[in-house]
N, C-alpha and C positions, 0 to 999 in steps of 0.2 A: 572541352576543357576538363582536365583531370583535377580533382580536389584531393588534398591530403585527408586521410581518415582521422588524424589527430592534428589539431591546430593549437599552437601555443600563443598566448597573448599576455599583455601586461596591463595592469590598471594605471600604470604611470606612463601614459601616452599623451601626445599633444592633442588637445580637444579643439574641435571646430565650433565656431559660433553657430548656434541654433536658436534664434530668437523665439521667445514665447509669443503666441498669438496676442497682439496688442489689446484686443477687446476682452481678453481673459484677465488682464492685469487689474488688480483691485487697488494696490497701493505700492509705492516705491518704483524702482527701476531695476527689476531683477534681470540679470544677464545670465543666459543659459548657454552651456557648451557641452558637446558630446562627441563620442566616437563609437562607431560600431566595431566590436571586437570579433564577432563571428556571426555567420548566417548559415542556417540549415540548408541542405542540398535542395529542398523543395521551396525555399524562400519563405516559409511560414513562421520561422523562429529566428530571433536575433538576441545576442548578448551585447549590451550597450553600457558604456561608462558615461555618466551625466553629472555635471556640476552646475550649481546655480548660486548666485549671490542673493543677498537679502531682498525680501519683498513678499507681497501677498498676491496670489493669483488663483484662478479657477483652473482645473484640469479636467478634460473630458476624455475618457478612454474609449477607443474604438478597437482595442485588442485586449487580450489578457496580459497583465504585467505583474510580475513578482519583483520586488525590489529589496535590496539590503542596503541600509544606510552604512556608509564606510566612514564618513567624517561629518561633523557638524550636527545640526538638529533642525527638525521641522515640527510644526504643530499642524495636524490634519483635522479637518472636520468634514462631515457630510451629512446628508439627511439621515436622521435616526442615529447619528454617531456624534457625541459631544466632542469638542476639541480635546486632543490628546497629543502630548509631546513624544517624539520618537528620536532616537539617537543611534550612535554606532552599534552595529550588531542586530538592530531591530529589522525584522522581515515583515513586509506588508504585501498582500495580494489584492490587486484591483481587477475585477472582472470586466470584460467587454461591456460597455454601457454605463460603467460607474462614473460618478462625478465627485470630485473632492476639491475642497478649498485648501490650498497650501499656504503656510506661513513659514518661509525660510528665515531662520534666525541667524544672521551673519552669513553663513554659507552652508551648503550641503553637497556632499558627493555620494553618489549611489551607483551600484551596479544593478542593471535591470535585465531581466529575462523576459522577453516579449514574445508572444505567440498569437498569430492571427487565428481566430476561431473559425471552425468549419460549421456549415449549416448542420442542424441536429441530425438530419437523415444521413449525411455523409459521415458524421462522427459515429453513428450507429453502425453503418456498413463497415467502417474501418475496424471497429471492435469485433464484429462478427467474423471478418476475414482473419483477424489476429487469433481469435479463439479457435477457428477451424485449423489454422496453421499449427497451433499447440496440440490440438487433438490428433492430428495426422502425422506429427513429427515422430521420427523413429526414436526409440528410447536411448539408443547408443549415440545419437547425434550430439555434437557439441552445441550447447545452448548459450546464448549471450547472457551476461549478468545484467540485471536491471535494478535500478533504484525504485522502480514503480511497482514493487510488490513481488511476491514469490512467483516463479515461473511455473 
């Protein structure tokens, strides 16, 4: 199956019910909905739109997740991190293994960039291969632009 190299999506899509694990709910009856907007070719990264109604709940991360709050507000707390309110435009990064207590005030809508983490050795090997590619690439060759630092 062929995939387009550029995919266009919208944050204004119909969201599907994605219930929060009942044992994680601390207070209220939060209703969670989401939709996957894109998935990487290797299946290790996704972009997701997520909406949730008012409530308090635990969240346990088994992936790296970067979020940007688009609407509404939340109060987050975690071990070693006192409660703090976040709203539209705030960006938060949760590492694989993190735990946070969420308090959704009214509602929240976020865009999430999720990535499955590789074992440390595989990550190291990928960096080595990429470094070798850069070292042996011809100087006249077209190089892709990257937001991940100077090439």
